[in-house]
C-alpha positions, -999 to 999 in steps of 0.1 A, spaced: -190 -658 149 -154 -666 158 -139 -689 184 -104 -683 198 -82 -702 222 -58 -680 243 -31 -690 268 -19 -665 293 15 -671 310 28 -653 340 17 -644 375 -20 -652 367 -29 -674 397 -39 -662 431 -44 -626 418 -81 -628 408 -73 -634 372 -101 -657 363 -128 -634 378 -112 -605 360 -114 -624 326 -151 -633 334 -159 -596 340 -142 -586 307 -162 -613 289 -194 -597 302 -182 -563 291 -175 -574 255 -204 -598 252 -180 -629 250 -192 -664 256 -167 -692 265 -147 -703 295 -116 -696 315 -96 -723 332 -65 -724 354 -42 -750 339 -13 -746 363 14 -733 340 -10 -708 324 -46 -697 322 -66 -710 292 -94 -689 277 -119 -699 251 -135 -668 236 -166 -668 213 -179 -637 197 -175 -614 167 -140 -609 154 -139 -574 167 -153 -583 201 -128 -611 206 -99 -589 196 -110 -562 220 -115 -588 247 -80 -603 244 -64 -569 240 -81 -558 272 -67 -589 290 -32 -578 281 -36 -541 287 -58 -541 318 -47 -570 340 -54 -571 377 -31 -550 398 -12 -579 412 -9 -599 379 21 -599 356 15 -612 321 46 -625 304 30 -639 273 -5 -642 257 -11 -665 227 -42 -665 206 -53 -691 180 -85 -691 159 -103 -724 160 -127 -740 136 -161 -736 151 -169 -769 168 -192 -758 196 -213 -729 206 -211 -715 241 -243 -701 257 -225 -682 285 -191 -675 300 -179 -697 328 -150 -702 352 -145 -739 349 -127 -763 373 -89 -761 372 -70 -787 354 -34 -796 357 -11 -795 327 27 -797 324 48 -766 318 63 -737 336 45 -728 368 41 -692 381 33 -691 418 21 -658 433 40 -645 464 20 -634 494 2 -601 488 -3 -573 514 -38 -564 525 -53 -540 499 -69 -507 508 -105 -519 501 -101 -548 526 -85 -524 551 -115 -502 549 -139 -531 554 -117 -543 583 -126 -512 603 -162 -507 591 -186 -518 619 -213 -524 593 -192 -549 574 -195 -586 580 -157 -588 582 -153 -561 608 -121 -567 628 -116 -601 610 -78 -609 613 -78 -628 581 -98 -606 557 -86 -609 520 -99 -607 485 -88 -616 450 -63 -587 451 -46 -595 485 -38 -621 511 -16 -651 516 -6 -672 485 28 -690 486 28 -695 523 -5 -714 524 -1 -733 491 0 -771 489 0 -777 452 -10 -761 419 -34 -751 404 -42 -725 430 -75 -736 444 -88 -736 479 -87 -773 484 -50 -772 476 -42 -746 503 -42 -746 541 -75 -727 539 -91 -760 527 -95 -768 564 -120 -739 567 -153 -745 548 -169 -713 536 -201 -702 553 -231 -696 530 -225 -659 528 -188 -663 518 -197 -690 494 -222 -666 477 -195 -640 473 -171 -666 460 -196 -677 434 -208 -642 423 -189 -623 395 -203 -591 409 -182 -593 441 -145 -586 449 -143 -621 463 -154 -639 432 -132 -670 430 -109 -657 458 -95 -689 472 -87 -678 508 -120 -660 513 -134 -662 548 -151 -642 575 -155 -641 613 -180 -670 610 -159 -694 590 -122 -684 590 -92 -690 611 -90 -676 646 -63 -661 668 -55 -673 703 -29 -671 731 -6 -702 731 -9 -719 764 -42 -702 771 -63 -714 742 -95 -702 758 -83 -666 753 -93 -662 717 -104 -636 692 -109 -601 705 -97 -610 740 -64 -624 726 -58 -592 706 -65 -569 735 -43 -590 758 -15 -587 732 -19 -550 729 -19 -545 767 13 -566 771 31 -544 745 18 -512 761 31 -525 795 66 -530 780 63 -567 774 76 -588 744 51 -608 724 57 -635 698 31 -630 670 24 -655 642 19 -637 609 17 -648 573 51 -665 569 62 -671 604 65 -656 639 78 -621 648 90 -609 682 73 -576 689 76 -548 715 72 -510 718 100 -494 697 97 -462 718 103 -481 751 140 -483 758 137 -508 786 117 -532 764 141 -528 734 172 -535 757 155 -565 773 148 -580 739 184 -574 729 195 -592 760 171 -621 756 179 -626 720 217 -622 725 217 -595 699 238 -566 712 237 -542 682 223 -558 651 194 -536 639 158 -545 647 131 -541 620 103 -516 627 66 -517 618 49 -483 617 12 -478 619 11 -455 588 31 -432 566 27 -403 590 47 -423 616 73 -432 591 77 -396 579 81 -385 616 110 -410 621 127 -411 587 135 -391 555 114 -405 527 129 -400 492 111 -398 459 98 -432 449 101 -448 484 65 -441 494 54 -463 464 75 -492 477 64 -488 513 27 -486 504 27 -510 475 13 -546 476 46 -561 486 54 -539 516 90 -549 523 113 -536 550 130 -505 535 161 -490 549 155 -453 554 177 -425 568 165 -418 603 157 -384 617 173 -374 650 140 -359 661 121 -392 660 106 -411 689 121 -446 681 148 -455 707 184 -454 696 188 -490 709 166 -502 680 196 -496 656 226 -484 677 249 -460 659 230 -467 626 220 -438 604 192 -459 589 162 -477 602 146 -508 585 109 -499 585 77 -513 570 40 -508 571 14 -534 583 9 -559 555 -16 -583 572 -49 -576 589 -36 -589 622 -9 -562 622 -34 -535 615 -56 -547 644 -26 -546 667 -23 -509 660 -60 -499 658 -83 -522 678 -114 -505 693 -107 -516 729 -98 -482 744 -61 -489 747 -35 -464 734 -10 -483 713 24 -469 702 26 -463 665 60 -479 660 67 -515 670 98 -537 668 88 -565 645 119 -587 642 121 -623 630 109 -649 656 139 -672 658 170 -678 679 202 -667 662 211 -690 633 177 -709 634 149 -705 608 119 -683 616 93 -703 636 62 -712 617 40 -732 641 31 -733 678 54 -763 686 85 -746 672 76 -713 688 73 -730 722 106 -747 718 126 -717 704 109 -685 716 94 -693 751 123 -677 769 123 -646 746 88 -633 753 59 -628 778 31 -639 755 25 -658 722 -3 -648 699 -9 -675 673 -37 -686 649 -49 -719 634 -41 -712 597 -11 -734 588 20 -720 572 32 -743 545 64 -724 535 82 -699 557 86 -664 543 107 -640 563 102 -603 555 120 -588 525 146 -562 533 158 -536 507 180 -506 505 178 -478 479 203 -472 451 200 -450 420 164 -442 428 152 -478 429 152 -508 453 185 -525 461 177 -559 476 193 -571 508 170 -601 516 145 -613 490 116 -632 506 80 -623 514 62 -605 486 89 -613 460 97 -650 462 92 -671 442 87 -645 414 110 -659 386 137 -644 365 132 -651 328 163 -654 307 163 -651 269 185 -682 265 168 -711 247 176 -736 274 158 -768 283 159 -789 314 155 -787 351 181 -778 377 185 -768 413 209 -743 427 213 -752 464 225 -717 474 251 -704 499 260 -714 534 250 -680 548 218 -662 540 206 -692 522 181 -693 494 179 -719 467 168 -716 431 147 -740 409 155 -736 372 131 -748 345 141 -741 309 148 -704 308 128 -696 340 145 -694 374 126 -693 407 146 -682 438 131 -694 470 121 -673 501 149 -667 526 159 -698 545 188 -687 568 223 -697 578 232 -734 575 253 -736 607 221 -746 626 206 -781 622 171 -766 623 179 -744 593 193 -774 574 160 -792 580 141 -762 569 161 -761 536 153 -798 530 116 -792 536 114 -761 515 132 -776 485 108 -806 486 77 -784 488 88 -757 462 99 -783 436 66 -800 441 46 -767 437 66 -760 405 61 -796 394 98 -798 386 122 -827 390 157 -813 388 182 -833 368 212 -818 384 221 -800 416 245 -771 416 264 -764 448 294 -746 462 329 -760 457 336 -760 495 338 -797 505 326 -791 541 296 -768 535 263 -782 549 246 -771 517 269 -795 498 259 -823 523 222 -816 516 228 -815 478 244 -849 480 214 -863 499 192 -855 469 207 -883 448 213 -860 418 244 -855 398 264 -826 415 277 -796 396 301 -776 419 303 -739 410 330 -717 423 315 -692 448 326 -659 433 319 -671 397 284 -679 409 281 -644 423 289 -629 389 265 -652 370 237 -642 394 243 -605 384 244 -615 347 212 -635 351 193 -608 369 202 -584 341 196 -611 315 230 -605 300 246 -635 283 279 -620 268 313 -622 286 319 -597 314 346 -585 337 333 -598 370 342 -579 402 332 -604 430 340 -590 465 327 -607 496 338 -624 528 351 -658 519 347 -685 493 366 -716 484 390 -710 455 400 -734 427 435 -733 441 425 -744 476 429 -710 491 402 -687 504 391 -661 478 370 -630 484 383 -601 463 383 -613 427 385 -599 392 372 -625 367 365 -628 330 332 -646 331 304 -660 310 281 -689 313 307 -713 299 333 -706 326 356 -680 341 393 -670 342 408 -653 373 425 -621 361 434 -604 393 426 -602 430 432 -584 462 468 -590 473 468 -623 492 474 -622 530 476 -646 559 444 -651 578 451 -666 612 427 -680 638 403 -701 616 366 -692 620 374 -666 647 391 -644 621 357 -637 605 344 -624 638 375 -608 652 388 -582 627 418 -574 650 433 -607 640 434 -597 604 448 -563 613 476 -579 633 484 -603 605 486 -575 580 507 -553 603 531 -582 610 534 -588 572 543 -551 568 569 -548 596 583 -583 594 593 -576 630 576 -588 662 588 -559 684 577 -533 659 544 -551 655 539 -553 692 546 -516 696 520 -507 669 494 -531 683 497 -516 718 494 -481 703 463 -491 685 450 -511 715 441 -540 692 447 -569 716 466 -580 747 501 -595 747 488 -630 753 465 -629 722 493 -613 702 518 -640 711 493 -667 702 488 -651 668 526 -648 663 529 -685 670 502 -694 645 517 -671 618 553 -682 623 544 -720 623 516 -719 597 492 -733 622 455 -726 617 465 -701 590 450 -698 555 459 -677 525 431 -653 517 421 -625 493 389 -617 511 377 -581 506 354 -585 536 383 -593 559 402 -562 547 371 -542 557 372 -558 591 410 -551 595 405 -514 585 376 -511 609 399 -525 637 429 -502 631 406 -471 629 391 -480 663 356 -485 649 350 -522 655 377 -547 666 352 -576 668 317 -584 653 287 -598 671 270 -604 637 282 -610 602 293 -577 586 291 -556 617 327 -542 615 323 -535 578 289 -519 583 301 -494 610 332 -486 589 307 -476 561 287 -455 586 319 -436 596 328 -430 560 292 -419 551 293 -395 581 324 -378 568 309 -377 533 277 -360 546 296 -335 568 322 -326 542 305 -328 508 328 -302 493 361 -312 508 362 -350 503 398 -364 503 411 -375 470 422 -412 469 458 -419 461 461 -433 426 479 -465 418 474 -481 452 468 -518 455 450 -532 486 480 -539 507 494 -504 500 460 -489 509 461 -507 543 497 -495 549 488 -459 540 457 -459 563 478 -474 591 504 -445 588 477 -419 587 459 -434 617 491 -434 638 497 -398 627 464 -389 643 443 -383 612 405 -382 616 391 -418 616 359 -409 597 380 -392 570 402 -423 568 371 -445 565 359 -425 536 394 -425 520 394 -463 523 362 -466 503 374 -441 477 407 -459 473 390 -493 470 367 -479 443 397 -466 425 414 -500 428 384 -517 413 383 -492 384 420 -497 377 417 -535 379 388 -533 355 408 -512 331 436 -537 333 411 -565 326 398 -545 296 434 -543 282 436 -581 286 402 -590 273 387 -561 253 356 -563 275 338 -530 285 310 -545 306 316 -549 344 293 -570 367 295 -561 404 284 -588 429 292 -602 464 283 -592 499 308 -562 500 285 -545 474 258 -545 500 279 -515 511 259 -486 497 287 -460 496 313 -483 480 288 -494 454 280 -458 444 316 -448 443 325 -479 422 297 -474 397 307 -437 393 344 -445 388 337 -473 363 313 -451 343 340 -424 342 361 -450 324 333 -456 300 324 -491 313 288 -504 312 280 -515 348 257 -544 357 246 -545 393 219 -560 414 185 -545 422 159 -572 430 183 -599 438 207 -595 468 244 -590 460 252 -611 491 250 -649 494 212 -647 494 214 -643 456 241 -668 447 216 -696 440 205 -679 408 241 -680 395 246 -716 405 213 -726 388 222 -707 356 257 -724 355 241 -758 359 215 -751 332 242 -740 307 262 -771 315 231 -793 311 224 -778 276 260 -779 264 270 -813 276 237 -832 274 218 -821 243 191 -847 250 179 -830 282 142 -831 282 122 -800 293 105 -801 327 
């Protein structure tokens, strides 16, 4: 008879792991115990040598669907006690790396029960089991047990308790287990007597009638209306002050998605999997979704229902005929974080909707929906949140210590680093709003507590006036400023677990440079120890302060004026292109001539805005990246319509010459879609040429691509292709956004390297 101790590390909490181990123990006739220690699950296994070996091997090879085993240790012990059975014993905290499960979409078995009139959980809006349901968003502390979640406020009824206690059931040791008799309940805010079935039917009827409803989900509120009702969509746009930014869609099922969109190989598995993100799909012109959902956009961001309440919205047995596609956009005013409770919803959303459907299960951590594109037949992350955060990135470096990367000013997420494991947070938002700043403070406090980590150092951006820097200072930790574009490159390296020097191509909107100017189109030699700026987009004057980031015509005028060096000639061209009126032009001339409200910039994002303006696509933007996005759409349109006659980019151009050439072609009457494509192709050529020049300087053949400009699908594809033609190895993002939503990982990695190479005595967290 042998006795072994095994420790299993990874996503092994909140995924039914202990019941799974108990069932395997029964299968292999193993006595012993399984206990959740917080950083890992501990198993004592007693049996014959062969049986124990088979048992531990089965744990590794047959884990629960939602589990992810990173490491399993086994140690034979001197026989000191004999077990008479196998038990799940009470969780016990222990120091070490923590793995917190993200929220998991409702599984197929629970969905079947949800609509089975004979099942005790028939139409229960909070049905779940060991394989699905809320995790991170309800969690107070580890280990993951009911009393440490917001479900602790709902004592189990005898029937649920029996299932919870029985290894024979799917809800054995399922912490959020509940039913219609003992679980949370839905209700209408302001009319709390309208509860349960009546509240759901009222919500469905409001949507059918063309109304807008705020709906509390797993990680926060959504604003919802009929995606096939143009009047409802336009009203939501007006109320939310969102003229053209795309709305996310939730479809009843894959049949509805396939009616509206082209679904490529591999995308069905992402849409129907246990994370159920919003996936950007090419839309069909024959669909029923209103154009106003995503005006002029060839793609739709679409997802399937991932919570029982969503499923009931589509299919409740009340005789109503619901549309099968709904707008399901984040419930927040522009710039503010997603609302997570009734109070914040009443304060922020009351003027946006006709009804508010809420429930009494508290949300501990906000989790907006994850958004992803598709590149090289796999996901390409745009916003990493629900279903993915806080899944960690594990690096091979032998680092020790605890750090915090505070993240970027826009699309903020932060990252907690513990030794070689880095946990990016769910999406927080833009830091221009005081409410988002407070949400960042709260989420940092809660997530560091969940991970039982006390950071020794906080990494932040170099920009002295960023609100994230202010919050980092409040923490009372030593600050480690990290240059913005360098952090982008390190985030790409860390995601790919690459620790050798790279040529870093960091193209985005703006970031504070080490020389006090604004960077945004950088070629770097980078590794974890530091970086060297090798090249950049040709510097240009950016006049108008913050307005320049929203009004691309200002950048276009500045570039044209720099080319002509003549006011009259510039005015003539501006009038021909209809970029602005004479008053605005004269104001810009004054700023440029007197160096007032003017900064020196190498921003790739602003070059996109300027090109979009001169081509007549977008002169201004109502949301970040609008002008660049529609420039890409025009280029992609030309690519799709002329696949065999694509224009050849002009070799040897740098970025200012590219702009000059496009301006001449535009004035000559060339097709704007063609010029949009040519711009993308020329920029990809420029990146390849700059990378070759960097190779000559450094001998490096690995290029890392990062920054918000590489959210541009077409440019990314063209750039990767060009670099590979020149025999470069290309690192790019997949499950971490290339935009500022991923920068926190690079900040944290830089801080951890610094901690380990300047403070050898750093103690592990």
